[in-house]
Every structure is written in C-alpha cells, then in structure tokens.
C-alpha positions in Angstrom: 0.1 0.0 -0.1 1.5 3.3 -1.2 0.6 6.7 0.2 1.1 9.8 -1.7 1.4 12.5 1.0 1.0 16.2 -0.7 -0.7 17.5 2.2 1.5 18.5 5.2 -0.6 18.0 8.1 -3.5 15.7 9.2 -5.7 15.8 12.2 -7.1 12.2 13.5 -10.2 12.3 15.6 -12.8 9.7 16.6 -16.1 10.1 15.0 -18.2 8.1 17.6 -17.6 7.5 21.3 -14.0 6.6 21.2 -12.4 3.2 21.2 -12.8 3.4 17.3 -9.2 2.1 16.5 -7.5 5.2 16.5 -4.4 3.4 17.6 -4.0 1.4 14.4 -4.9 4.1 12.1 -2.8 6.7 13.8 0.1 4.5 13.8 -0.2 3.7 9.9 -0.1 7.4 9.5 2.5 8.2 11.8 5.0 6.1 9.9 4.7 8.6 7.3 4.9 11.8 9.4 7.7 13.7 11.0 5.9 15.0 14.1 2.9 13.4 16.1 1.1 15.8 18.5 -1.4 15.1 21.3 -3.7 17.9 21.7 -6.1 17.1 24.3 -7.2 14.7 27.0 -4.9 12.9 29.6 -4.0 9.4 30.4 -7.5 8.3 30.4 -7.6 7.6 26.5 -5.3 4.5 25.8 -4.8 2.8 22.6 -2.8 -0.5 21.5 0.1 -0.5 18.7 1.5 -3.8 17.2 4.8 -3.0 15.6 7.1 -6.0 14.5 5.3 -8.4 16.9 5.7 -6.3 20.0 2.6 -4.8 21.6 2.8 -1.1 23.0 0.1 0.0 25.1 -0.2 3.9 25.1 -2.1 6.3 27.4 -0.6 9.6 27.5 2.4 9.7 24.9 1.9 10.3 21.4 2.1 7.2 19.0 5.1 8.4 17.1 7.2 7.6 20.3 7.6 4.2 19.5 9.0 5.1 16.1 12.6 6.2 15.5 13.2 9.4 14.0 9.9 11.1 14.9 9.2 14.0 17.4 6.5 13.5 19.4 4.7 16.5 21.3 2.2 16.6 24.3 0.4 19.9 23.6 -0.9 22.5 26.0 -4.4 21.2 25.5 -3.4 17.8 27.4 -3.7 17.7 31.2 -0.3 15.7 32.4 0.0 13.5 35.2 3.6 13.7 35.8 3.6 10.4 37.7 1.6 8.6 34.8 4.1 10.2 32.5 7.3 9.0 34.3 5.9 5.6 34.6 5.0 5.3 31.0 8.1 6.4 29.8 10.0 4.0 32.1 7.7 1.1 30.8 8.5 1.8 27.1 12.2 2.3 27.8 12.0 -1.2 29.6 10.5 -2.5 26.0 13.6 -1.1 24.3 12.1 2.3 23.0 14.6 4.9 23.1 13.0 8.2 24.4 14.8 11.4 25.1 14.1 15.2 25.1 15.2 15.1 21.3 12.4 12.7 20.4 9.7 13.6 23.0 8.4 17.0 24.1 5.9 18.4 26.8 4.4 21.7 26.3 5.6 23.6 29.4 2.3 25.4 29.6 0.4 22.0 30.2 -1.5 21.8 33.1 -0.9 19.1 35.8 -3.0 16.2 37.0 -2.2 16.2 40.8 -3.2 13.2 43.2 -6.0 15.5 44.7 -7.5 15.5 41.3 -7.7 11.7 41.1 -9.0 11.6 44.5 -11.8 14.1 43.8 -12.8 12.4 40.6 -13.0 8.9 42.4 -15.0 10.4 45.2 -17.6 12.1 43.0 -18.2 9.0 40.7 -18.6 6.9 44.0 -20.8 9.2 45.6 -24.5 8.3 45.8 -25.8 11.9 45.8 -24.1 12.8 42.4 -24.8 11.6 38.9 -22.4 9.3 37.8 -20.5 10.1 34.5 -18.5 7.2 34.2 -15.3 8.7 34.1 -11.9 6.7 34.3 -11.2 8.3 37.7 -7.7 9.5 36.7 -8.6 13.3 37.6 -8.7 14.3 34.2 -12.1 16.4 34.8 -11.0 18.2 37.9 -7.6 19.2 36.2 -9.5 20.7 33.5 -11.7 22.7 36.1 -8.6 24.2 37.7 -7.3 25.0 34.3 -10.4 27.2 33.5 -10.6 28.3 37.1 -7.2 29.8 36.5 -5.7 28.2 39.5 -3.9 25.1 38.0 -0.3 24.2 38.4 1.4 23.8 35.0 4.4 22.0 34.1 6.6 25.1 33.9 5.8 25.7 37.5 8.0 22.7 38.6 11.1 25.0 37.6 10.7 27.3 40.5 10.2 25.6 43.8 10.4 29.2 45.6 7.3 30.5 44.2 5.6 27.0 44.0 4.5 27.1 47.9 2.3 30.2 47.2 0.6 28.8 44.2 0.0 25.4 45.9 -1.6 27.3 48.9 -3.9 29.2 46.5 -5.1 25.8 45.0 -5.7 24.2 48.1 -7.8 27.3 49.3 -10.1 25.9 46.8 -9.6 22.1 47.2 -10.0 21.9 51.1 -12.9 23.7 51.1 -14.5 21.0 48.5 -13.1 18.3 50.5 -14.5 19.5 53.9 -17.6 19.5 52.3 -17.1 16.0 50.9 -16.0 14.6 54.3 -12.4 14.0 52.8 -9.4 14.5 54.7 -7.7 18.0 53.7 -4.5 18.1 51.5 -1.3 18.8 53.3 0.6 21.4 51.3 4.0 20.6 52.5 3.4 16.9 51.4 2.2 17.9 48.0 5.1 19.9 47.5 7.6 17.0 48.5 5.9 14.8 46.1 6.3 17.5 43.2 9.9 17.8 44.2 10.6 14.2 43.6 8.6 13.7 40.2 10.0 17.3 38.5 13.1 15.8 37.6 11.4 13.1 35.6 9.4 15.5 33.5 11.2 18.6 33.3 14.2 17.6 31.0 11.2 17.0 28.2 9.5 20.4 28.9 9.6 23.2 26.4 8.2 25.6 24.2 6.0 23.5 22.2 4.2 25.9 19.9 7.6 27.4 19.1 9.1 23.8 18.1 5.9 22.9 16.1 6.0 26.4 14.3 9.7 25.4 13.4 8.7 22.0 12.1 5.9 23.7 10.0 8.3 26.2 8.4 10.6 23.3 7.6 7.8 21.6 5.7 7.8 18.7 8.2 4.5 16.4 8.1 2.7 17.0 11.3 -0.1 14.5 12.5 -2.5 15.7 15.0 -3.6 12.8 17.5 -6.9 13.2 19.2 -8.0 11.3 22.1 -11.7 10.2 23.0 -14.2 11.1 20.3 -16.5 13.9 19.0 -19.6 12.6 21.1 -17.6 13.0 23.9 -16.8 16.7 23.1 -17.6 18.8 26.2 -19.6 21.1 23.7 -20.8 19.0 21.1 -21.2 15.5 22.9 -23.8 13.6 24.6 -23.5 16.4 27.8 -23.3 15.7 30.7 -21.8 12.3 29.8 -18.8 13.8 28.2 -15.0 14.3 28.5 -13.8 17.4 30.1 -12.2 18.8 26.8 -12.9 19.7 23.2 -12.3 16.6 21.1 -13.3 18.4 17.7 -10.7 18.9 14.9 -10.6 22.6 16.1 -8.9 21.8 19.3 -5.9 20.6 17.3 -5.0 24.2 17.0 -5.9 25.5 20.3 -4.4 22.7 22.0 -1.0 22.5 20.0 -0.2 26.2 19.6 -0.6 26.1 15.7 -3.4 28.1 13.8 -6.3 26.3 12.6 -5.0 26.9 8.7 -2.0 24.5 9.7 -4.5 21.7 9.8 -4.4 20.4 6.2 -6.8 17.5 6.5 -9.4 16.1 9.2 -9.8 12.3 9.1 -12.3 10.7 11.4 -12.4 7.1 12.6 -15.3 5.1 13.0 -16.3 1.4 13.8 -18.6 -0.6 11.1 -20.9 -0.7 14.6 -21.2 1.5 17.5 -19.7 1.0 21.1 -19.6 3.0 24.2 -17.8 3.0 27.4 -19.6 4.1 30.5 -22.7 6.0 31.2 -24.9 8.0 29.0 -27.4 7.5 26.0 -26.9 5.3 23.4 -29.8 4.8 20.9 -28.8 1.7 18.8 -27.5 -0.2 21.7 -28.0 -4.1 21.8 -28.6 -5.8 25.1 -29.4 -9.3 23.6 -27.0 -11.8 22.1 -26.4 -10.0 18.9 -24.9 -7.3 21.2 -23.1 -9.8 23.1 -21.7 -11.6 19.9 -20.7 -8.3 18.6 -18.6 -7.4 21.9 -17.0 -10.8 21.9 -15.9 -10.9 18.2 -14.6 -7.2 18.3 -12.8 -7.8 21.9 -14.6 -4.9 23.2 -12.7 -3.9 26.5 -11.3 -0.7 27.1 -7.4 -0.5 26.7 -6.9 1.8 29.8 -9.7 0.5 32.4 -10.4 -3.0 31.1 -14.1 -1.9 31.2 -16.5 -4.0 29.0 -18.1 -1.9 26.2 -21.8 -1.4 25.1 -22.3 -2.4 21.6 -24.8 -1.6 19.0 -25.4 -1.2 15.3 -24.1 1.7 13.4 -25.7 4.9 13.7 -25.5 7.0 10.9 -27.2 10.0 12.6 -24.7 10.3 15.0 -21.7 10.0 12.5 -23.4 12.5 10.1 -23.7 14.9 13.1 -20.0 14.6 14.0 -19.0 14.7 10.5 -20.2 18.3 10.8 -19.3 19.5 14.1 -15.8 17.5 13.9 -14.8 19.1 10.9 -14.5 15.6 9.2 -13.4 15.4 5.4 -13.1 11.5 5.3 -13.7 8.5 7.4 -11.4 5.6 8.3 -13.8 2.6 9.0 -12.6 -0.1 11.2 -13.6 -3.5 12.5 -15.5 -4.2 9.3 -14.4 -7.9 9.6 -16.4 -8.2 13.0 -19.7 -8.2 11.2 -18.7 -11.1 8.8 -21.4 -13.9 9.0 -24.4 -11.8 10.1 -27.1 -12.8 8.0 -28.9 -9.2 8.5 -27.0 -6.0 9.4 -29.3 -3.0 10.7 -28.1 0.8 10.0 -29.7 3.4 12.1 -31.1 6.2 9.6 -33.0 8.4 12.0 -34.8 8.5 15.4 -38.3 8.7 16.6 -39.0 11.0 19.3 -42.5 11.9 20.9 -44.3 10.5 17.7 -41.9 12.4 15.4 -39.0 11.4 13.1 -35.9 13.5 13.6 -32.4 13.1 11.8 -30.3 14.5 14.7 -29.6 13.9 18.5 -31.0 16.7 20.4 -28.9 18.7 22.7 -31.4 18.0 25.5 -30.1 15.2 27.9 -33.7 14.5 28.8 -34.7 13.8 25.3 -31.5 11.9 24.4 -32.4 8.6 26.1 -35.9 8.8 24.5 -34.8 8.5 20.8 -35.7 5.4 19.2 -33.7 4.0 16.5 -35.1 3.8 13.0 -33.4 1.1 11.3 -32.7 0.1 7.6 -32.1 -3.5 7.3 -29.1 -4.8 5.0 -28.4 -8.2 4.0 -25.0 -9.3 5.5 -22.3 -11.5 4.0 -20.8 -14.9 4.6 -17.5 -14.4 3.1 -14.8 -13.3 5.4 -13.7 -9.6 5.0 -10.7 -10.1 7.6 -7.3 -9.4 6.1 -8.6 -7.9 3.0 -6.1 -5.4 1.4 -7.7 -4.1 -1.9 -11.4 -3.2 -2.6 -11.7 -6.4 -5.0 -11.1 -8.7 -2.1 -14.4 -7.6 -0.3 -17.9 -9.4 -0.7 -20.1 -7.5 -2.7 -22.5 -6.9 -0.1 -20.0 -5.7 2.4 -19.1 -3.1 -0.5 -22.8 -2.2 -0.5 -22.8 -1.7 3.3 -19.7 0.8 3.0 -21.1 2.6 0.1 -24.5 3.1 1.8 -22.5 4.3 5.1 -21.0 6.8 3.0 -24.5 7.8 1.5 -26.0 8.3 4.9 -23.0 10.2 6.7 -22.2 12.6 3.8 -18.5 11.8 3.9 -16.4 9.3 1.9 -14.7 6.2 3.6 -11.0 7.0 2.8 -9.5 4.0 4.7 -11.0 0.7 5.6 -9.6 -1.7 8.4 -10.1 -5.3 8.1 -8.0 -6.6 11.0 -6.0 -5.3 13.9 -3.0 -5.7 11.8 -1.7 -2.3 10.5 -1.1 -3.7 7.1 -4.7 -5.1 6.8 -6.0 -1.7 5.6 -7.5 -0.8 2.3 -6.8 2.8 0.6 -10.3 3.4 -0.8 -9.7 7.5 -1.2 -6.5 9.1 -0.6 -6.9 11.6 1.8 -3.9 13.6 0.7 -4.6 13.8 -2.8 -8.4 13.3 -3.5 -9.6 16.4 -1.9 
C-alpha cells in the first residue's frame, strides 16, 4: 500500500464515542509523519500498537514515540499526570524504546494532574448523591476545572520551587474547601510540595516551548500528525452532555491544544467502527442488550485499553456520525472493524430517530430527550465470506461493499481508509485523503 502525501498536516479524531481503533490508524499514518502531536485529553484514553510483533499500550504519550526519527509532542491542551508520564516513559524504555528530550517534548504550559484531582474524581464517581458520568477516575475533569478556574499548576511551575508554595496554597484554598464539604481529609501542602519536588526531575528535561518547536517544524515543511483522544460524541460542547469528557475533541482543538493556527490543519480524518460502541454512562440509541450485542462485543474484543471495562455495543448509527462529520470538521472516514460483522445474516443501520411520535434526523442537545430517541433502522443483507485481512477493494464481498457505500451516503463523507483486522497492513486505501480532495 503506497500513500502519496502532498498535504503536510493531518488531524485524526474519533467520530463516535471513542475506542474506534485510532491507535492502528494513527500508527499507520505516523510512519509517514515527522511529528505526532497529542492536543487534548490525558492518560484516560489508551490505544494499543503492534509493531514487528511487539505490543505497546499507550495512554498519554503520542503514537510516534515508538517510532525512531519522529518527534512526539504533548501539547498544551493535554492535562499531564507527571507520575503517569514518568511511569509510561520507564515502561516503554524497558521494552527497548529509546525516549529522550530529542524525541519527546511536553508543552511547558500544559496543566498538571495532581493526586488531589484523582481523589476528587473518584470521590465524585463513588458518591450516591451525584450523577455518575462514567469517568476513568484519573483526575482529568478536576484538572481541567482548575485550568479554566485559573488556579492550575502547570509543568513550567515545577522549575521554581521558591514560588510554588504560594501557588499550592491558592490551589488548596479551593480544594480543601471542597474536601471538607465531602468529608474528605484535607490535602497537606507541604506533602504535595515534596511529591512535586520528587517527580519534577522526571518530566522537566522533556518540557519546552511546544508551539515554537511546532512552528519551526511547519516552516521546515515537516509532516505533522495531530492525534486526538476520545471522540466527538464525548466533546464537552458537542457530545452527549453531561456524559462527556472535559475537553474539546473536535478538529478545531488540534490548533488550540498545540499552539498552531487552524490553517495549519490540512485534512481531518475521522475514525468510525462499522458498528457502534460506548464505555460508561450516557445515552446510546442503537445499543443492543441481547445476544447480538454480546456477539459483536466478543468478536470485536470490546474491552477498554486503559480501564478494561466492557464496552456497550450496537448497530452503526449514521445519524450520530453524520452529526460528528459536521461538528468535528471531518473530511473523510477511516472505517474500522468491518470484519467483526462477517457472518451476520442481517445488518441494521440506524437512519433516524423517533421522538415523541415524530421522526428526527439528529440527536437533540436536551439530555432529557436523548435517552428517549428510538432508532429507525434500515436492514441490509449481510455477507458470509470473510473480510478479515482484505487489502484491496476487490477482496471484499459484494454485500460488504454495498454496506460501506451505504454508510458513505448516509453520513455525507467518503470512506478514505478501510480496516479489516487489527494488523496495521490490513488496511484498504479507498480514497487517498492527501490527494483526493
């Protein structure tokens, strides 16, 4: 498979609720990129890469870090757990991956996730009096709250321990008041300062001015790949609020979360499964709670990379993906896990919803209305031949081709790449996202 790259920069985002197989697609693209940038989220969104038989599980670090000669950047839009960062770097180094400040850069203005954020996240999710969102309890949301509340500690703050106590005091004035109200033990500022002093040497060598380094790469004509986490339906503005993540996951965040301008994003590729999955709480119109849903989950090995949680499974929802194509700025789709649908006699596609006796063609923003949306299905004939491992359009069963084409019609975007197994080379280039504009 040969990819002609004449568009310098590409942003990859999830077009559903996450877990669409971004890891494989980003890895496939990162082999052709010079720079790979994470621009939002934290260590709550993992993906698995398989390179030359070695399995790499990443949570915070960009996919390019496992490939020699690439620059990986954790942008300012990411919230960084310094302890998780150090652990992931050490784990990858133990697998023989060389990681140094020459190959990995952390934006100095990225906010830090602290132990108190993890504790607050877990306490909220465990509380019977609050609505459970289904977070990973890694402190992502509380860290973003402190960022917008202008009291966060940032990576750059670890450089000056003379000024840090006053910043910690200001932060704890807020958090200890919260903890008292939740009957949690207050955070000791001196203990937090000691912990930060211990972890600082593990992250500071990688810290720097990311926006300047990226601008230099852009001016040099380097190929930049923007790697999103989670997905558009978890976007804090455009997702199924309040069951969302705490950051913007749309393509526009690639600019804000890295320090480059929006014109520096050349192409937006959305990732979508040939069916739909979701982890955690929240509405899911096409969810299957029967034997078919279990079968899809078993075939697709639908368990979270980070949490191990079982994913909820359902038929492909073209209403939602059409919506994310618009709000996410998606120009082409990489459709993954087509092989999971091999052997089904019938396959259903959601083409609309029924709400209060009326048919609608979008998911309403009203959190009360979303769970009431009933899917309107179109039934297609399935296929008996295997699609697994197919590497050309001609290798696909005719009915599988019809299924892909129908998805394109319904979502209003072309399928640019088609994945037929977890192996990175089992990918069909349908339309070249860097040429066929």
